[in-house]
C-alpha positions, 0 to 999 in steps of 0.5 A: 896435368895432374893434381899436384900434392903440394901445388905451391911447390909445383913448377908449371911444368909438373916438377916438385920443387922443395920449400925452404926451411923457414927457421934457422936459429942455432943452438951452440956450447957457448950460446953466442947466438943466443941459444946455449946448449942446456940440459932439458931446455930444447925439445924435439918435435919429430914424425917417425915417418918423415925421413928428414926427422928421421935424421935427427932422431938418429943423431940424438941417439948416437950421441946420447942425447935422449936425457938432454933433449926431450922428443915427442913423436906426431901422428903419421896420419897427416890431414889438411890441418896439418901434423898433429898430437894424438895418443896412439901406437909410437905417437902422443899428444904434446906434453910440453905446450899442450899444442893439438897441431904442430902448426900452433908451433910455427905460428907462435914463432911467426904469427904470419906464417903461411907456408907448409908445416914441416917436421923436424922442428927443434923447440926453445922451452925458455923463449917459447919459439922454434930455434930451426925446423932445417934438419941439416942444422939440428943434426950438426948442433946434436953433433957437436954443441951438445958435447958437454952434456954427452959421455958420447965422443961420435963425431959424424962431421970431422974437420978432415972430410968436411968438404968431401962431405959437404960435396957428397951430402949436396949429390945425395940430396939432390939426387936420391933424399929428394929424387925420390920426391921428385919423381913421386910429386912429378905431375907430368911424365917427362918431369917424372922421368928425369927424376928417376933416371937420375935417382937411379943413376945416383944409385948405381954410382953409390952401389959402385962406390960401396964395392970395396969400402964398407961406408961412403968414406971407408971405415968410418961412419959420417953424417953422409951415411945417415942421410942415405940411409933414411932414403934406403930404408924407406925405398923398397916400402914406400918410395919403389911402388908409391913413388913409382921408383920401380926401375930396381929395389934396393934389394936388388943393389947387392952393395947398397943393400948390404950397406943399408943392413949394415947401417940398420944393425948398428947399435940402436939404429933399428929402434929408430925405424918404425915401418907402420908409421912409415907406410900409414903417413905416405900410403893414407896421407898423399891422397893425390898419389893413393886415393884409395888409402890402402896401405900394402902388406909387403914388401918382406924383407929382413933387415937383421940378416947377415950383411957380409960387409965385415971384412971392408975397410 
């Protein structure tokens, strides 16, 4: 069996099994659990390459929380020391704690932490510890707990759709968001084939869902759309080739590709997408998959071209 990218997250049958989030604190508007929403108190550590972190960047932007919640981007090139803070195009050193590596934040919160260090991280500058490293939770906190600090009235998790959103979120996560990783990080042919087939079955269903409606729940954009977007926008550039998810491209799906362009062209979203960070991270840090570390030039894709979905409801 081939060497796994993350050996501690691999089954005996060659299947990738993602680790659970380690920190699950919660910021609330009134601070009842101990973390009150406050201007300038919290800081977001992210990678522009990582889809999980990208979700939180998008919600922070849509909720207009840039002034209330600071953000620092790590170097997209992760080595055996993990995510690093370095000056470079689109990333920087850490202005909050002077950390050299993100694992310092984890060890400051739990000196016994020994698992893989991941992004995003929501850091509390007052208690000097991690509040959460769960992108799901951070998205929800940004959506509803900081409302008194923003002029944005966007609600990505409306009460009347919550049960349906939760159900579709789970489907998208299992078969698409994590599905590409289950295919790409598989170390046995059967494990890869199972994951790849499930992925494309899911993409086929989602493409059909979007034939007659503009977004996943009709005319309203909700958090599920952005959860799916971060995988779709990386798909043709990375997952199709690097992760061998190559039955079809997103560009081959008429509805999904138009939907991807529609979301990409939503106000401010293109600014959150950095293909240089995305491609360099995947192709240069997954040494077991791409030992030459060569970054491909393509694909050419124009996500700013007309999406022709304005007529859908």
